[in-house]
C-alpha positions in Angstrom: 0.0 0.0 0.0 2.8 2.5 0.7 4.1 2.3 -2.9 0.7 3.5 -4.2 0.6 6.5 -1.8 4.2 7.3 -2.6 3.6 7.2 -6.3 0.5 9.4 -5.9 2.4 12.0 -3.9 5.2 11.9 -6.5 2.6 12.4 -9.3 0.9 15.3 -7.5 4.3 17.0 -6.7 5.1 17.4 -10.4 3.8 20.6 -12.0 2.2 20.2 -15.4 4.0 21.8 -18.3 2.4 25.1 -19.1 1.7 25.8 -22.7 1.7 29.4 -24.0 -1.5 29.5 -26.0 -2.8 32.6 -27.9 -6.6 32.7 -28.2 -7.4 34.5 -31.5 -10.5 35.9 -33.0 -10.4 36.3 -36.8 -12.7 38.9 -38.4 -13.6 40.2 -41.8 -13.2 43.8 -43.3 -16.4 44.9 -41.7 -15.4 43.7 -38.2 -17.7 40.7 -38.1 -16.3 37.7 -36.4 -15.3 34.7 -38.6 -13.9 32.2 -36.2 -12.0 31.6 -33.0 -8.8 29.5 -33.0 -5.5 29.0 -31.3 -3.8 28.2 -34.7 -2.1 30.7 -37.1 -4.3 31.4 -40.0 -4.2 34.1 -42.7 -6.3 37.2 -42.1 -7.1 39.9 -39.6 -7.3 38.8 -36.0 -7.0 40.0 -32.4 -5.8 38.2 -29.4 -8.6 37.6 -26.8 -8.7 36.2 -23.3 -9.7 32.6 -22.5 -13.2 33.7 -21.3 -14.0 35.4 -24.6 -12.6 32.5 -26.5 -14.7 29.9 -24.6 -17.9 32.0 -25.0 -17.5 31.8 -28.8 -19.9 34.7 -29.4 -20.4 35.4 -33.1 -23.7 37.4 -32.9 -23.3 40.1 -30.3 -19.8 41.4 -31.0 -17.9 43.3 -33.6 -14.2 44.3 -33.9 -13.3 47.9 -34.4 -9.7 49.4 -34.1 -8.5 46.2 -32.6 -11.1 46.1 -29.8 -14.2 44.1 -29.3 -17.5 46.1 -29.2 -20.5 44.4 -27.7 -24.2 44.9 -28.6 -26.2 46.3 -25.8 -29.9 45.3 -26.3 -31.3 47.9 -23.9 -29.7 50.8 -25.8 -29.8 49.6 -29.3 -32.8 51.6 -30.7 -34.0 55.0 -29.8 -37.0 57.0 -31.2 -35.8 60.6 -31.9 -37.4 63.7 -33.3 -36.2 64.9 -36.7 -36.8 68.0 -38.7 -37.2 66.5 -42.2 -36.4 62.8 -42.0 -38.4 59.8 -40.9 -42.2 59.4 -40.5 -44.5 62.4 -40.0 -46.8 61.8 -37.0 -49.4 63.7 -35.1 -47.8 66.3 -32.8 -49.4 64.9 -29.7 -49.4 61.2 -30.5 -46.5 59.4 -32.2 -48.7 56.4 -33.0 -50.8 58.3 -35.5 -49.3 59.0 -38.9 -50.1 62.6 -40.1 -50.4 63.3 -43.9 -50.7 67.0 -43.3 -47.8 69.5 -43.2 -48.4 70.1 -39.5 -47.0 66.9 -38.0 -43.7 66.1 -36.3 -41.1 63.8 -38.0 -39.8 60.9 -36.0 -37.1 58.3 -36.9 -35.3 55.3 -35.3 -31.6 55.7 -34.5 -29.6 52.5 -34.0 -26.8 52.4 -31.4 -25.8 48.8 -31.8 -22.3 48.4 -30.5 -20.7 50.0 -27.4 
């Protein structure tokens, strides 16, 4: 029995060899993610941390100036007043479309990535 415990102690005393791994996110010209990998491939990429790599998010991120921008669903769309663009609505009720020249213009502004 002592040989087993001595062998186990010897095994646990050895530190595993650490591998230096770069986690990469490759993206296209528009900044949309293509794939995550630890291998060297041709194309544009940024080095990401292990958490970002393991999440593997392709939908809610974009790369711009070498940084990851994330979509924020609560701030993504805002209804704003406009002078000459958008849909002309009744001045006191935005849900009523106004065909006269007395209405207020409204449009949607997208703030997708922060």
